[in-house]
C-alpha positions as CSV (number, residue, x, y, z in Angstrom):
1,M,18.8,30.5,38.4
2,D,22.2,32.1,38.3
3,V,22.3,33.7,41.6
4,S,25.7,35.5,40.3
5,S,23.6,37.4,38.0
6,P,23.4,41.5,38.8
7,Y,20.1,41.4,37.8
8,C,17.1,39.6,39.5
9,T,16.1,36.4,41.0
10,V,12.9,34.7,41.8
11,F,12.0,33.0,44.9
12,K,12.1,29.2,44.3
13,S,10.4,26.3,46.6
14,T,12.5,22.9,46.8
15,I,10.7,20.0,45.3
16,M,10.3,18.7,48.8
17,K,8.7,22.1,49.9
18,T,6.5,21.7,46.8
19,L,5.5,18.5,47.6
20,L,4.5,19.2,51.2
21,V,2.5,22.4,50.3
22,A,1.0,20.5,47.4
23,L,-0.5,17.5,49.9
24,F,-1.5,20.2,52.7
25,L,-3.5,22.1,49.8
26,V,-5.1,18.6,48.3
27,A,-6.3,17.7,51.8
28,A,-8.1,21.0,51.4
29,Q,-6.5,22.3,54.7
30,A,-4.9,25.6,53.0
31,T,-6.1,28.8,53.8
32,F,-6.1,32.4,52.3
33,A,-5.2,34.1,55.6
34,Q,-2.3,36.6,54.2
35,S,-1.0,39.4,55.8
36,V,-1.9,43.1,55.0
37,C,1.8,42.9,53.2
38,D,1.3,39.9,51.3
39,S,-2.1,40.2,49.6
40,I,-1.3,41.3,45.8
41,I,-3.3,39.4,43.6
42,W,-2.7,39.4,40.2
43,K,-4.7,41.6,38.1
44,E,-4.2,42.7,34.6
45,S,-4.8,46.1,35.5
46,R,-2.5,46.4,38.5
47,K,1.1,46.1,37.6
48,L,3.7,45.9,40.1
49,T,5.3,49.2,41.4
50,W,8.6,49.5,43.4
51,D,6.7,50.5,46.4
52,D,5.4,47.1,46.4
53,Y,8.9,45.6,46.9
54,K,9.1,46.2,50.7
55,A,11.6,43.3,52.0
56,A,15.1,44.8,52.8
57,P,17.5,43.7,49.8
58,L,19.7,40.4,50.4
59,E,23.3,42.1,50.2
60,S,25.1,38.5,49.8
61,T,24.0,38.2,46.6
62,M,24.7,40.2,43.1
63,A,20.9,40.4,42.4
64,A,19.3,43.2,41.8
65,A,15.9,42.3,43.0
66,R,13.8,39.4,44.1
67,T,10.2,38.9,43.2
68,N,8.4,36.4,45.5
69,Y,5.0,34.6,44.4
70,N,3.1,31.9,45.0
71,F,-0.4,29.9,44.5
72,L,-3.0,29.6,47.1
73,H,-5.0,27.1,46.5
74,R,-8.3,26.1,48.6
75,W,-10.5,22.9,47.7
76,H,-14.1,21.6,49.3
77,M,-16.8,19.5,47.7
78,E,-20.2,20.4,47.3
79,Q,-22.5,17.5,46.6
80,G,-20.0,15.3,44.6
81,V,-18.4,18.6,42.7
82,L,-14.9,19.5,43.6
83,V,-14.8,23.5,44.0
84,G,-11.4,25.1,44.1
85,K,-10.1,28.6,44.6
86,V,-6.8,29.6,43.1
87,I,-5.0,32.8,43.0
88,C,-1.7,34.0,42.5
89,I,-0.4,36.2,44.5
90,F,2.9,38.5,45.1
91,S,4.5,39.1,48.5
92,P,5.6,42.5,49.1
93,C,7.3,41.8,52.3
94,K,9.3,39.0,50.6
95,S,10.4,40.9,47.8
96,W,13.0,43.4,47.1
97,S,14.8,45.4,44.8
98,K,18.8,47.1,44.9
99,N,17.6,49.2,41.9
100,K,14.5,50.9,42.3
101,G,15.5,53.7,39.6
102,S,15.0,51.3,36.8
103,L,12.2,50.7,34.9
104,T,13.6,48.1,32.9
105,L,14.3,46.1,35.5
106,L,11.0,46.6,37.0
107,R,9.4,45.7,33.7
108,H,11.2,42.2,33.8
109,E,10.3,41.4,37.4
110,Q,6.6,42.3,36.2
111,G,7.1,39.5,33.3
112,H,8.0,37.2,36.3
113,F,4.7,37.5,37.9
114,D,2.7,37.2,34.4
115,I,4.5,33.9,33.8
116,A,3.2,32.9,37.5
117,E,-0.1,34.0,36.3
118,Y,0.2,31.8,33.1
119,F,0.6,28.7,35.0
120,R,-2.2,29.3,37.2
121,R,-4.6,29.5,34.1
122,V,-2.8,26.3,32.7
123,Y,-3.3,24.7,35.8
124,N,-7.1,25.4,36.0
125,K,-7.3,24.1,32.6
126,R,-5.4,20.6,33.5
127,I,-8.3,20.7,36.5
128,L,-11.0,21.1,34.8
129,E,-9.8,18.6,32.1
130,E,-8.8,15.8,34.4
131,T,-10.9,12.6,35.2
132,Y,-11.3,12.2,38.7
133,T,-12.8,9.2,41.4
134,P,-12.8,9.8,44.9
135,E,-10.1,7.2,44.9
136,S,-7.7,8.9,42.5
137,L,-8.5,12.6,43.5
138,R,-5.7,13.5,45.8
139,L,-2.7,12.0,43.6
140,V,-4.4,13.4,40.1
141,M,-4.4,16.9,42.2
142,L,-0.9,16.6,43.7
143,K,0.5,15.5,40.4
144,A,-0.9,18.6,38.6
145,Y,0.2,21.1,41.2
146,V,3.8,19.6,41.6
147,D,4.0,19.5,37.6
148,I,2.8,23.2,37.2
149,Q,5.0,24.2,39.8
150,L,8.3,22.5,37.9
151,E,7.0,23.7,34.4
152,C,6.7,27.3,35.9
153,L,10.4,27.3,37.6
154,R,11.7,26.1,34.1
155,M,10.0,28.9,32.1
156,E,11.3,31.4,35.2
157,D,15.0,30.3,34.6
158,Q,14.6,30.5,30.2
159,Y,13.0,33.6,30.6
160,D,16.2,34.8,32.9
161,N,18.7,33.2,30.7
162,E,17.4,34.7,27.4
163,T,16.7,37.8,28.6
164,E,20.2,38.0,30.5
165,H,17.9,39.3,33.5
166,S,16.8,41.8,31.2
167,L,20.5,43.1,30.0
168,N,19.2,41.9,26.3
169,R,16.9,44.7,25.7
170,E,15.6,42.8,22.4
171,K,15.2,39.4,24.1
172,Q,13.2,41.0,26.7
173,E,10.9,42.9,24.4
174,E,10.1,39.6,22.5
175,W,9.7,37.9,25.9
176,I,7.4,40.6,26.9
177,K,5.1,40.2,23.6
178,K,5.4,36.4,24.3
179,I,4.4,36.3,28.1
180,Q,1.3,38.6,26.8
181,E,0.5,36.2,24.1
182,M,0.6,33.1,26.7
183,L,-1.7,35.2,28.8
184,D,-4.2,35.7,26.2
185,S,-4.2,32.5,25.1
186,M,-5.2,31.4,28.7
187,K,-7.7,34.1,29.1
188,K,-10.9,31.3,29.0
189,Y,-9.3,30.1,32.2
190,D,-8.8,33.2,34.1
191,K,-11.3,32.4,36.8
192,E,-10.7,31.9,40.5
193,E,-13.1,29.6,41.2
194,V,-13.1,26.1,38.9
195,R,-16.0,23.7,39.6
196,V,-15.2,19.5,38.7
197,R,-17.7,16.6,38.9
198,L,-16.2,13.6,40.3
199,G,-17.0,10.8,37.8
């Protein structure tokens, strides 16, 4: 991401951090314990507001806003069935804005959160469609998680580049429509819990 842009930046993990987190999650050790501040789960009816951006702005960057999101996972086995819960969260205490008067910028930031939710659904789809054995489970799930993270980051970059961080109003409107269509196309996989029988 071009951090010299005057508009926005999205939190990104390094690949190494992603791999470590993925291994941790696949081992079913992740928890959903969050502070009260970090508890906004993506919901269609609940759009972000500037009041949700509670962190102090990073003055060393020209970026005007930072939207911090993440995927939280919890997996366990129930009589040969892999049961997983996956949610997409926004972290208020790690998100900030220098321009809370701009509704255009806020809409752009909502777009970032919506893209993350789309990839949560894509992840659910892939998990449900995979074939597993007890031996392959860990690696298959790790690959699916890392692939989704990387694909999500690539789309976030594309979104920022094409909209010029919301400055290109025409492209911004095109993307808002595109993101909604993407979410609608994955409505079937908008579920917190997925269940997969190991083969």
